[in-house]
KEKE-3310 file (N, C-alpha, C; in steps of 0.2 Angstrom, whole numbers, plus 5000, padded with zeros to 4 digits):
npx = (5178:5175:5176:5171:5164:5154:5147:5143:5134:5124:5118:5107:5097:5083:5079:5064:5050:5057:5066:5079:5094:5102:5115:5118:5112:5120:5119:5126:5139:5151:5159:5164:5174:5177:5183:5172:5162:5151:5151:5142:5140:5126:5118:5104:5091:5075:5058:5050:5047:5046:5055:5069:5069:5064:5074:5085:5081:5081:5094:5101:5096:5100:5114:5116:5113:5124:5138:5150:5148:5144:5139:5131:5134:5126:5126:5116:5113:5101:5094:5083:5069:5060:5043:5029:5021:5008:4994:5001:5012:5029:5038:5047:5064:5080:5089:5090:5079:5082:5085:5071:5063:5047:5037:5039:5036:5034:5032:5027:5027:5024:5026:5033:5029:5016:5014:5020:5030:5025:5013:5019:5025:5015:5007:5016:5017:5003:5002:5011:5004:4992:4998:5004:4993:4989:4998:5011:5022:5034:5037:5038:5046:5054:5061:5069:5072:5073:5085:5090:5082:5079:5066:5060:5066:5063:5049:5046:5052:5065:5082:5100:5113:5114:5119:5133:5134:5145:5146:5135:5122:5112:5095:5087:5073:5056:5040:5036:5041:5055:5068:5077:5088:5095:5096:5100:5114:5120:5124:5112:5114:5121:5121:5116:5125:5126:5129:5120:5125:5130:5119:5112:5120:5119:5106:5106:5115:5107:5097:5104:5114:5109:5103:5089:5081:5068:5054:5037:5033:5041:5041:5046:5051:5051:5060:5052:5047:5054:5068:5085:5084:5072:5074:5086:5081:5071:5079:5087:5079:5067:5051:5035:5025:5018:5013:5004:5005:4995:4989:4972:4972:4974:4987:4994:4989:4992:5006:5007:5001:5010:5021:5015:5014:5027:5031:5023:5030:5041:5037:5031:5018:5004:4997:4988:4980:4983:4974:4979:4977:4963:4951:4946:4940:4930:4927:4914:4911:4910:4914:4927:4934:4949:4959:4952:4942:4940:4952:4961:4953:4951:4964:4968:4958:4963:4975:4971:4970:4965:4957:4964:4961:4956:4964:4961:4964:4971:4976:4982:4989:5000:5006:5009:5019:5029:5032:5037:5027:5017:5001:4993:4999:4998:4984:4975:4961:4956:4949:4959:4968:4960:4958:4971:4973:4963:4968:4980:4975:4969:4980:4988:4979:4978:4991:4992:4997)
npy = (5234:5231:5230:5217:5213:5223:5219:5206:5209:5215:5205:5203:5210:5209:5207:5215:5205:5194:5179:5180:5188:5205:5205:5192:5192:5200:5214:5223:5233:5238:5240:5250:5255:5269:5278:5276:5278:5270:5265:5261:5255:5252:5244:5242:5236:5242:5246:5251:5263:5262:5252:5256:5266:5259:5249:5257:5263:5251:5246:5257:5256:5243:5244:5255:5248:5241:5238:5251:5258:5274:5283:5282:5281:5280:5275:5274:5266:5267:5258:5261:5250:5244:5249:5241:5228:5229:5217:5204:5211:5214:5210:5218:5216:5212:5208:5204:5197:5181:5181:5177:5171:5174:5175:5173:5163:5161:5146:5144:5141:5144:5134:5118:5102:5103:5099:5106:5104:5093:5099:5110:5102:5095:5106:5112:5102:5102:5115:5114:5105:5113:5124:5116:5112:5124:5125:5128:5120:5113:5125:5128:5129:5122:5126:5120:5125:5120:5117:5109:5098:5092:5086:5086:5080:5066:5066:5070:5060:5060:5056:5058:5068:5086:5092:5102:5118:5128:5140:5137:5127:5114:5112:5097:5087:5083:5077:5088:5098:5109:5106:5110:5106:5104:5091:5085:5087:5082:5066:5054:5050:5060:5073:5090:5101:5116:5134:5149:5159:5150:5144:5155:5158:5147:5148:5159:5155:5145:5153:5162:5155:5144:5136:5141:5144:5148:5152:5152:5152:5151:5141:5142:5132:5134:5132:5129:5143:5159:5164:5163:5158:5163:5178:5179:5174:5184:5195:5191:5187:5194:5193:5188:5185:5176:5160:5154:5139:5129:5119:5115:5117:5126:5127:5127:5137:5149:5150:5151:5163:5172:5170:5175:5188:5191:5191:5202:5212:5213:5217:5208:5202:5193:5179:5171:5158:5141:5128:5113:5095:5096:5088:5071:5057:5044:5026:5026:5037:5048:5064:5068:5080:5080:5088:5099:5113:5127:5134:5138:5148:5157:5161:5167:5178:5185:5190:5197:5192:5179:5162:5149:5136:5120:5106:5089:5076:5062:5046:5043:5054:5054:5042:5044:5054:5046:5037:5045:5049:5061:5064:5072:5069:5055:5052:5063:5065:5063:5068:5076:5079:5087:5098:5103:5107:5117:5126:5129:5135:5146:5153:5156:5165:5176:5180:5184:5176)
npz = (5067:5050:5031:5028:5039:5039:5027:5031:5041:5033:5027:5034:5028:5018:5001:4995:4994:4992:4998:5000:5004:5001:4999:4995:4983:4976:4976:4984:4981:4986:5002:5016:5030:5041:5054:5062:5053:5042:5025:5011:4995:4984:4971:4960:4950:4946:4944:4953:4964:4977:4982:4982:4992:5003:5004:5007:5020:5027:5026:5033:5046:5050:5050:5059:5070:5073:5083:5086:5075:5070:5061:5045:5027:5012:4996:4983:4968:4956:4943:4930:4927:4912:4908:4915:4905:4893:4890:4880:4876:4876:4891:4905:4910:4916:4906:4888:4877:4869:4851:4841:4851:4855:4865:4883:4897:4914:4924:4940:4958:4975:4984:4986:4979:4973:4960:4950:4940:4933:4928:4920:4910:4904:4899:4890:4880:4877:4871:4861:4853:4850:4842:4832:4825:4820:4810:4814:4819:4831:4839:4852:4868:4882:4897:4910:4925:4937:4946:4956:4957:4944:4935:4923:4911:4913:4913:4901:4893:4888:4885:4886:4880:4876:4860:4855:4847:4840:4852:4859:4867:4860:4861:4867:4859:4860:4858:4851:4858:4862:4873:4888:4901:4917:4920:4909:4909:4920:4929:4933:4947:4952:4964:4963:4971:4975:4978:4978:4968:4958:4953:4948:4938:4929:4925:4918:4908:4902:4896:4888:4881:4874:4859:4855:4844:4833:4842:4847:4860:4876:4889:4906:4919:4935:4951:4967:4978:4982:4977:4973:4959:4954:4955:4947:4935:4931:4929:4919:4908:4898:4904:4899:4907:4921:4927:4940:4950:4960:4973:4980:4995:5010:5015:5004:4995:5003:5002:4988:4985:4990:4981:4970:4973:4974:4960:4956:4962:4955:4943:4934:4925:4931:4923:4926:4938:4941:4946:4953:4955:4959:4961:4964:4955:4959:4957:4954:4948:4955:4961:4972:4983:4988:4993:4997:4992:4981:4983:4973:4965:4975:4977:4965:4964:4975:4970:4960:4947:4935:4936:4928:4926:4932:4936:4937:4949:4943:4940:4928:4925:4933:4929:4916:4917:4923:4914:4903:4894:4893:4899:4890:4878:4877:4880:4874:4873:4886:4902:4910:4899:4891:4899:4900:4887:4885:4894:4888:4876:4881:4886:4875:4868:4878:4877:4864:4854)
capx = (5173:5178:5171:5168:5159:5148:5143:5140:5128:5119:5114:5100:5092:5081:5076:5057:5047:5061:5068:5086:5097:5104:5122:5118:5110:5125:5117:5131:5145:5157:5158:5170:5173:5182:5182:5165:5157:5151:5149:5141:5137:5122:5116:5099:5087:5068:5054:5046:5050:5046:5060:5075:5067:5063:5081:5089:5079:5083:5101:5103:5094:5104:5121:5117:5113:5130:5143:5156:5146:5141:5136:5131:5133:5123:5126:5111:5112:5095:5093:5075:5067:5055:5037:5025:5018:5001:4994:5003:5018:5035:5039:5053:5069:5087:5092:5087:5076:5086:5082:5067:5058:5041:5034:5042:5031:5037:5028:5030:5023:5027:5027:5035:5024:5010:5014:5021:5033:5020:5009:5023:5027:5008:5005:5020:5014:4997:5004:5014:4998:4988:5002:5005:4986:4989:5003:5017:5025:5041:5038:5037:5052:5053:5067:5069:5076:5073:5092:5092:5078:5076:5062:5057:5068:5060:5042:5046:5054:5071:5088:5105:5117:5113:5125:5136:5135:5149:5147:5128:5119:5106:5090:5084:5066:5051:5033:5035:5044:5062:5069:5084:5087:5101:5096:5104:5121:5123:5122:5106:5116:5125:5117:5119:5126:5128:5127:5116:5128:5131:5112:5110:5124:5117:5100:5108:5117:5101:5094:5109:5119:5105:5101:5082:5078:5061:5049:5031:5032:5046:5039:5051:5049:5055:5059:5047:5050:5056:5075:5090:5082:5067:5077:5090:5077:5068:5085:5090:5075:5061:5045:5028:5020:5019:5007:5005:5002:4994:4983:4967:4972:4976:4994:4998:4987:4995:5012:5007:5000:5017:5024:5012:5016:5034:5031:5021:5035:5046:5033:5030:5011:5001:4993:4982:4982:4981:4973:4981:4974:4957:4947:4947:4934:4930:4925:4907:4911:4908:4920:4929:4939:4953:4963:4948:4939:4940:4958:4964:4949:4952:4971:4967:4955:4967:4980:4969:4970:4960:4958:4965:4958:4956:4967:4959:4969:4970:4982:4985:4994:5006:5009:5012:5025:5034:5035:5039:5022:5012:4994:4991:5001:4996:4977:4973:4954:4954:4947:4965:4970:4955:4959:4977:4972:4959:4973:4985:4972:4968:4986:4989:4974:4980:4998:4991:5001)
capy = (5234:5232:5229:5211:5213:5226:5215:5201:5212:5217:5199:5203:5214:5205:5211:5215:5200:5188:5176:5180:5195:5209:5203:5185:5194:5204:5221:5227:5233:5239:5242:5252:5258:5273:5282:5276:5279:5264:5268:5256:5256:5247:5245:5238:5238:5241:5252:5252:5268:5261:5248:5260:5269:5253:5246:5262:5263:5245:5246:5261:5254:5238:5246:5259:5244:5237:5241:5254:5262:5280:5286:5278:5284:5275:5277:5269:5267:5263:5258:5260:5245:5246:5249:5234:5227:5227:5210:5203:5215:5211:5212:5220:5211:5215:5206:5204:5190:5179:5182:5172:5170:5179:5175:5169:5163:5157:5142:5145:5139:5146:5128:5112:5096:5104:5096:5111:5102:5089:5104:5113:5097:5094:5112:5113:5098:5105:5121:5112:5102:5118:5127:5112:5112:5130:5125:5131:5114:5115:5132:5128:5127:5121:5127:5117:5129:5117:5115:5104:5093:5092:5080:5087:5074:5059:5066:5071:5054:5062:5055:5060:5075:5091:5094:5109:5121:5134:5141:5136:5120:5113:5108:5091:5089:5077:5078:5094:5103:5109:5106:5111:5104:5102:5084:5082:5089:5078:5060:5053:5049:5065:5078:5097:5105:5123:5140:5153:5162:5145:5143:5161:5158:5142:5150:5164:5151:5142:5159:5166:5150:5138:5138:5139:5144:5152:5149:5156:5153:5147:5140:5141:5128:5137:5129:5132:5148:5166:5165:5165:5156:5168:5184:5178:5174:5191:5199:5189:5185:5198:5188:5191:5184:5170:5156:5151:5132:5128:5114:5119:5118:5133:5126:5128:5143:5154:5151:5153:5170:5175:5169:5180:5195:5192:5193:5208:5217:5214:5219:5202:5201:5186:5177:5167:5153:5135:5123:5106:5090:5099:5083:5064:5054:5037:5021:5027:5043:5053:5068:5069:5085:5077:5093:5105:5117:5134:5138:5141:5153:5162:5164:5171:5184:5189:5193:5201:5188:5174:5155:5147:5130:5115:5099:5084:5071:5056:5041:5043:5060:5052:5037:5048:5057:5041:5034:5049:5050:5065:5063:5076:5066:5048:5052:5070:5066:5062:5074:5080:5081:5092:5104:5106:5110:5123:5131:5131:5140:5153:5157:5159:5171:5181:5182:5186:5172)
capz = (5061:5043:5026:5028:5044:5036:5022:5035:5044:5028:5025:5037:5024:5013:4995:4995:4991:4991:5004:5000:5006:4996:4998:4991:4977:4973:4975:4987:4976:4990:5009:5019:5037:5043:5060:5065:5048:5037:5019:5007:4988:4982:4964:4959:4944:4948:4942:4959:4968:4984:4983:4984:4999:5008:5006:5011:5027:5031:5027:5038:5052:5051:5051:5065:5076:5074:5088:5083:5069:5073:5055:5039:5021:5008:4989:4980:4961:4953:4935:4929:4922:4908:4911:4915:4898:4892:4888:4873:4874:4880:4898:4907:4912:4916:4900:4882:4875:4863:4845:4839:4856:4855:4872:4888:4903:4920:4928:4946:4963:4981:4988:4982:4979:4970:4953:4945:4934:4929:4925:4915:4904:4900:4896:4885:4875:4874:4867:4854:4849:4847:4837:4826:4822:4817:4805:4817:4823:4834:4841:4859:4872:4889:4900:4916:4929:4944:4946:4961:4956:4937:4933:4916:4906:4915:4912:4893:4890:4885:4888:4882:4881:4871:4856:4855:4841:4842:4860:4861:4867:4856:4866:4864:4857:4860:4858:4848:4862:4863:4881:4891:4908:4921:4920:4903:4910:4926:4929:4938:4954:4955:4966:4962:4977:4973:4981:4974:4962:4953:4951:4944:4932:4925:4922:4913:4902:4899:4892:4883:4877:4871:4853:4855:4837:4832:4847:4849:4867:4880:4896:4911:4925:4940:4957:4972:4982:4979:4979:4968:4953:4952:4954:4941:4928:4929:4928:4913:4902:4899:4905:4897:4912:4925:4929:4947:4951:4967:4975:4983:5002:5012:5016:4997:4993:5006:4999:4981:4985:4991:4975:4965:4975:4972:4953:4955:4964:4949:4937:4929:4925:4932:4918:4930:4943:4939:4952:4952:4960:4961:4963:4962:4953:4961:4952:4953:4944:4960:4963:4979:4984:4993:4996:4998:4987:4980:4984:4967:4963:4980:4976:4959:4966:4980:4967:4954:4941:4934:4937:4921:4925:4937:4934:4941:4951:4939:4940:4922:4924:4936:4925:4910:4919:4925:4908:4898:4889:4896:4897:4884:4872:4877:4880:4873:4874:4893:4905:4911:4892:4888:4903:4898:4880:4886:4897:4883:4871:4884:4887:4868:4867:4882:4875:4857:4850)
cpx = (5177:5173:5167:5163:5153:5144:5140:5134:5122:5116:5108:5095:5090:5078:5068:5054:5051:5064:5076:5088:5100:5112:5122:5116:5115:5124:5122:5137:5151:5154:5164:5168:5179:5180:5175:5160:5157:5148:5148:5138:5133:5119:5110:5095:5079:5065:5049:5049:5050:5052:5066:5074:5067:5070:5085:5088:5082:5090:5104:5102:5098:5111:5121:5116:5119:5135:5149:5154:5142:5137:5136:5130:5131:5123:5122:5110:5106:5095:5086:5074:5061:5048:5033:5022:5011:5000:4996:5009:5023:5036:5046:5058:5076:5091:5088:5085:5080:5082:5078:5062:5053:5039:5038:5037:5034:5031:5030:5025:5027:5029:5029:5029:5017:5009:5015:5025:5029:5015:5013:5024:5020:5006:5010:5018:5008:4998:5006:5008:4994:4992:5003:4998:4985:4994:5009:5020:5032:5042:5037:5043:5050:5060:5066:5074:5076:5080:5093:5088:5075:5072:5059:5060:5065:5053:5041:5049:5061:5077:5094:5108:5115:5120:5127:5137:5138:5149:5140:5127:5113:5101:5088:5076:5062:5044:5032:5038:5051:5063:5076:5083:5094:5102:5099:5112:5124:5121:5116:5108:5120:5121:5120:5119:5130:5125:5123:5119:5129:5124:5110:5114:5122:5110:5101:5111:5112:5097:5098:5113:5115:5102:5093:5079:5072:5056:5043:5031:5037:5043:5046:5049:5053:5054:5054:5051:5051:5063:5079:5087:5077:5070:5082:5086:5074:5073:5088:5085:5068:5054:5039:5023:5022:5012:5009:5001:5001:4989:4978:4968:4975:4984:4998:4996:4990:5002:5012:5005:5006:5021:5022:5014:5023:5035:5028:5026:5040:5043:5032:5022:5009:4996:4987:4985:4979:4980:4974:4978:4967:4952:4948:4940:4935:4927:4917:4906:4909:4915:4921:4935:4943:4957:4958:4945:4940:4947:4961:4960:4951:4959:4971:4964:4959:4973:4978:4970:4965:4962:4958:4962:4959:4958:4965:4965:4968:4976:4986:4990:5000:5010:5012:5018:5031:5037:5037:5034:5017:5005:4991:4993:4998:4988:4974:4965:4952:4952:4953:4968:4966:4957:4966:4977:4968:4964:4977:4982:4971:4974:4988:4985:4977:4987:4998:4996:4997)
cpy = (5235:5230:5222:5210:5217:5222:5209:5203:5213:5211:5198:5207:5210:5209:5210:5210:5194:5185:5177:5188:5199:5208:5197:5187:5198:5211:5225:5227:5234:5241:5244:5255:5263:5278:5282:5276:5273:5267:5262:5258:5250:5249:5240:5241:5237:5247:5254:5257:5267:5256:5251:5263:5264:5251:5251:5263:5257:5244:5251:5259:5248:5240:5250:5254:5240:5241:5245:5259:5268:5284:5281:5282:5279:5278:5271:5271:5263:5264:5257:5254:5248:5246:5243:5234:5227:5220:5209:5207:5212:5214:5215:5215:5214:5213:5207:5197:5188:5180:5176:5169:5175:5180:5171:5169:5158:5153:5141:5142:5142:5139:5122:5106:5097:5102:5101:5109:5098:5094:5107:5108:5096:5100:5114:5109:5100:5111:5119:5109:5108:5122:5123:5112:5119:5131:5128:5125:5117:5122:5133:5126:5127:5121:5125:5120:5126:5114:5109:5098:5092:5086:5080:5081:5068:5060:5067:5065:5055:5060:5057:5066:5079:5091:5101:5112:5128:5135:5140:5128:5120:5109:5102:5092:5082:5080:5086:5100:5103:5110:5106:5110:5103:5094:5081:5083:5085:5071:5059:5052:5054:5071:5085:5100:5111:5128:5144:5156:5157:5144:5149:5160:5153:5144:5155:5161:5148:5147:5161:5161:5144:5141:5136:5140:5149:5148:5154:5157:5148:5147:5139:5138:5130:5132:5132:5138:5154:5167:5166:5164:5161:5175:5184:5178:5181:5196:5198:5188:5190:5193:5192:5189:5178:5167:5153:5144:5131:5122:5118:5121:5124:5133:5128:5135:5149:5156:5153:5160:5174:5175:5174:5187:5196:5194:5200:5214:5218:5215:5214:5201:5194:5184:5173:5162:5147:5131:5116:5102:5093:5094:5076:5061:5046:5032:5022:5034:5049:5057:5069:5074:5083:5083:5100:5108:5124:5138:5141:5148:5159:5165:5169:5178:5188:5193:5197:5198:5183:5167:5152:5140:5125:5108:5094:5079:5064:5052:5042:5049:5058:5047:5040:5051:5052:5038:5038:5051:5054:5064:5066:5073:5059:5048:5059:5071:5065:5069:5079:5083:5087:5099:5107:5110:5116:5128:5134:5136:5146:5157:5160:5165:5177:5184:5185:5182:5169)
cpz = (5055:5038:5026:5033:5042:5032:5026:5038:5039:5025:5029:5033:5018:5007:4996:4991:4990:4998:5005:5001:5000:4995:4994:4984:4973:4972:4979:4984:4981:4997:5012:5026:5039:5049:5062:5059:5043:5031:5014:5000:4986:4975:4963:4953:4946:4945:4947:4963:4975:4986:4986:4991:5004:5010:5009:5018:5031:5032:5033:5045:5054:5053:5057:5071:5077:5079:5084:5077:5072:5067:5049:5033:5016:5001:4985:4973:4959:4946:4934:4925:4918:4911:4910:4908:4899:4890:4881:4872:4878:4887:4900:4909:4912:4910:4894:4880:4869:4857:4843:4844:4856:4862:4877:4894:4908:4923:4935:4952:4970:4984:4983:4983:4977:4963:4948:4939:4929:4925:4919:4909:4900:4896:4890:4879:4872:4870:4861:4850:4846:4841:4831:4822:4818:4811:4808:4822:4826:4836:4848:4863:4879:4893:4908:4921:4936:4945:4950:4960:4949:4935:4926:4911:4907:4912:4904:4890:4886:4888:4883:4884:4875:4867:4857:4848:4842:4850:4863:4862:4863:4860:4862:4863:4857:4861:4855:4852:4863:4871:4882:4898:4911:4921:4914:4904:4916:4926:4934:4945:4956:4957:4964:4969:4976:4977:4976:4968:4956:4949:4946:4937:4927:4922:4917:4907:4898:4894:4886:4878:4875:4865:4852:4848:4837:4837:4847:4856:4871:4887:4901:4917:4930:4947:4962:4975:4979:4981:4973:4961:4950:4950:4948:4935:4926:4927:4921:4907:4903:4898:4902:4902:4916:4926:4936:4948:4958:4968:4979:4991:5004:5013:5009:4995:4996:5003:4992:4981:4986:4985:4970:4967:4973:4964:4952:4957:4959:4942:4931:4930:4927:4927:4920:4934:4940:4945:4950:4957:4963:4964:4960:4960:4955:4955:4950:4949:4949:4962:4970:4979:4990:4996:4997:4992:4987:4981:4978:4965:4968:4979:4970:4961:4970:4976:4961:4948:4940:4935:4930:4920:4931:4934:4939:4943:4948:4939:4934:4921:4927:4932:4919:4911:4920:4919:4902:4892:4893:4894:4891:4878:4872:4877:4879:4874:4881:4896:4907:4904:4890:4893:4901:4891:4881:4889:4892:4878:4874:4885:4880:4866:4871:4880:4868:4853:4844)
residu = (MET:ASN:SER:ASP:ALA:ILE:LYS:GLU:ALA:LEU:LYS:GLN:VAL:LYS:TYR:PRO:GLY:PHE:SER:ARG:ASP:ILE:VAL:SER:PHE:GLY:LEU:VAL:ARG:SER:ALA:ALA:PHE:ASP:ALA:GLY:THR:ALA:LYS:VAL:SER:VAL:ALA:LEU:THR:THR:SER:ASP:PRO:LYS:VAL:PRO:THR:PHE:LEU:LYS:THR:GLU:ILE:GLU:GLN:CYS:LEU:ARG:ALA:GLN:PRO:GLY:ILE:THR:ASP:VAL:ILE:ILE:GLU:LEU:ALA:VAL:SER:PRO:ALA:LYS:ALA:PRO:PRO:LYS:PRO:GLY:GLN:ALA:ASN:LEU:GLY:GLY:GLY:THR:ALA:PRO:ALA:GLY:ILE:LYS:ARG:SER:VAL:ALA:ILE:ALA:SER:GLY:LYS:GLY:GLY:VAL:GLY:LYS:SER:THR:PHE:ALA:VAL:ASN:LEU:ALA:CYS:ALA:LEU:ALA:GLN:VAL:LEU:GLU:ALA:ARG:GLY:ARG:PRO:GLY:ARG:VAL:GLY:LEU:MET:ASP:CYS:ASP:ILE:TYR:GLY:PRO:SER:VAL:PRO:LEU:MET:MET:GLY:ILE:GLU:GLY:ARG:PRO:GLU:ILE:ASP:GLY:GLU:SER:LEU:VAL:PRO:LEU:GLU:ARG:HIS:GLY:VAL:LYS:VAL:MET:SER:MET:GLY:PHE:LEU:VAL:ASP:ASP:ASN:THR:PRO:VAL:VAL:TRP:ARG:GLY:PRO:MET:VAL:MET:LYS:THR:ILE:GLN:GLN:PHE:VAL:GLN:ASN:VAL:LYS:TRP:GLY:GLU:LEU:ASP:ILE:LEU:LEU:VAL:ASP:LEU:PRO:PRO:GLY:THR:GLY:ASP:ALA:GLN:LEU:SER:LEU:VAL:GLN:THR:LEU:PRO:LEU:ASP:GLY:ALA:VAL:LEU:VAL:THR:THR:PRO:GLN:THR:ALA:ALA:THR:ASN:ILE:ALA:ARG:LYS:GLY:GLY:ILE:MET:PHE:GLN:LYS:VAL:ASN:VAL:PRO:LEU:LEU:GLY:VAL:ALA:GLU:ASN:MET:SER:TRP:PHE:GLU:ASP:ALA:ASN:GLY:THR:ARG:GLN:SER:LEU:PHE:GLY:GLU:GLY:GLY:GLY:ALA:ALA:THR:ALA:GLU:ALA:LEU:GLY:THR:GLY:LEU:LEU:GLY:GLN:VAL:PRO:LEU:PHE:ALA:GLU:ILE:ARG:ALA:GLY:GLY:ASP:CYS:GLY:LEU:PRO:VAL:VAL:VAL:ASN:ASN:PRO:ALA:SER:LYS:PRO:GLY:GLN:VAL:PHE:ARG:SER:ILE:ALA:GLU:THR:LEU:LEU:THR:ARG:LEU:LYS:VAL)
# end
């Protein structure tokens, strides 16, 4: 038994609410073994008193089950996070919000394929329209943190490389929204094959080394799940809240609920649930619930938050994303456009922007 073997064993210990282990998250600072005694040092940031106790118990049980270990010494350093915010106040985070960004909101889903990025793009454009009508143009940012599958550039109709100003990247802009994405930094045919630490580093750079300027709100399009990207974001950027996107069926809502619990564990308030692909309207104007009914409302109720809105399944939403003209921009008076506009206004009210 040696330090490497101890760290390998600790990969069995998952951080509460996440699918990743404490070693991958970099929480294990050191490990040593001497005369049957395993000694580990762990450092974490949390305001939940249950997390350190839980991790200490899990670590001890894990190590005592390893052959050759007769005693375990755990040094657990806990840095307190800030208290959870009231609506409209800044949220906790392991880092500091870049100067000029008033509100930061994560757009998340537990499951892939629910249209989260499409929702994020249209919501960003709707927010830009509402703020421009209030005399505040160019005050919305969209940070595409879906590192492995960045689709925001296509949906926003943006091509090219960001300029460099000193040590910072300058986001590209279209439809009144400032955008940064991995899609601007790699070729279309180049896959991103990275381990977790590289993903975490990229997200930190998108927060700290991008010249966002003055923003009323920054939307962060997260990849599905509860892993590296999610934890890195909450440790880097003080989030004012999160919006969960789900489709109505149980297969999606069950996973979305887990995503909501993850945000609650790291003290990020849930601003609401958005139900996507809620219904389809046929040629006769009859609504058909292709993916079931009531899933979004049930998820919101289970998480103690509200349903922000129901986005219908219209072909023009897909077409707008494919051609870089989101439906909110191309046809703001359409039923989907009106839904996104309503959700945008509700969010701005809840965030007191």
